[in-house]
C-alpha positions as a printed NumPy array, in Angstrom:
array([[ -0.103,   4.301, -18.643],
       [ -3.19 ,   5.285, -17.059],
       [ -4.395,   4.232, -13.444],
       [ -7.618,   3.123, -12.618],
       [ -8.96 ,   2.163,  -9.251],
       [ -9.031,  -1.708,  -9.691],
       [ -5.103,  -1.348, -10.904],
       [ -3.5  ,   1.142,  -8.355],
       [ -5.506,  -1.472,  -5.718],
       [ -3.517,  -4.694,  -7.068],
       [ -0.328,  -2.659,  -7.474],
       [ -0.507,  -1.568,  -3.825],
       [ -1.972,  -5.249,  -2.531],
       [  1.1  ,  -6.432,  -4.508],
       [  3.978,  -4.066,  -2.637],
       [  2.266,  -5.072,   0.272],
       [  2.393,  -8.846,  -0.335],
       [  6.105,  -8.023,  -1.599],
       [  6.971,  -6.514,   1.976],
       [  5.345,  -9.252,   3.81 ],
       [  6.86 , -11.833,   1.915],
       [ 10.297, -10.341,   2.785],
       [  9.763, -10.062,   6.48 ],
       [  8.178, -13.52 ,   6.635],
       [ 10.69 , -14.781,   5.021],
       [ 13.938, -13.093,   6.685],
       [ 11.968, -14.201,  10.212],
       [ 12.291, -10.866,  11.882],
       [  9.267, -11.4  ,  14.018],
       [  6.711, -14.051,  14.307],
       [  4.793, -15.333,  11.533],
       [  1.282, -14.11 ,  13.618],
       [  2.717, -10.899,  14.661],
       [  3.875, -10.083,  10.952],
       [ -0.174, -11.067,   9.797],
       [ -1.848,  -9.572,  12.564],
       [ -0.179,  -6.431,  13.003],
       [  2.347,  -5.432,   9.728],
       [  0.049,  -6.079,   7.271],
       [ -2.75 ,  -4.223,   8.173],
       [ -1.031,  -1.631,   9.207],
       [  1.258,  -1.277,   5.957],
       [ -2.307,  -1.449,   3.923],
       [ -4.009,   1.354,   5.94 ],
       [ -0.737,   3.259,   5.463],
       [ -0.833,   2.515,   1.834],
       [ -4.527,   3.385,   1.335],
       [ -4.369,   6.547,   3.235],
       [ -1.391,   7.599,   1.153],
       [ -3.184,   6.693,  -2.165],
       [ -5.76 ,   8.899,  -1.046],
       [ -3.852,  12.062,  -0.249],
       [ -1.544,  11.771,  -4.11 ],
       [ -5.478,  11.413,  -5.426],
       [ -6.493,  14.352,  -3.762],
       [ -2.832,  16.033,  -4.618],
       [ -3.376,  15.314,  -8.056],
       [ -6.48 ,  16.667,  -8.461],
       [ -5.339,  19.631,  -6.803],
       [ -2.667,  20.329,  -8.876],
       [ -4.913,  19.162, -12.204],
       [ -7.442,  22.13 , -11.023],
       [ -4.974,  24.646, -10.007],
       [ -2.222,  24.631, -12.881]])
C-alpha cells in the first residue's frame, strides 16, 4: 500500500479522533480541556513525528 499525503493525513486525523473519542468517552477530563488542549497537542505531535519519519525515510532511501 502506497501512502500519499492525503491518505497519511487522513490516517493521522483518524488516530487522533479515536484517541480523543476514548478520552471523552472515559470521562478522564472535562470536554473543554480535551478539545482545547489535548487534541491540538496530539495533532502537532503527530505532524512532527510524521515529518521526522518522512525525512528519515528519505535519508535511508538515498544512503542505502
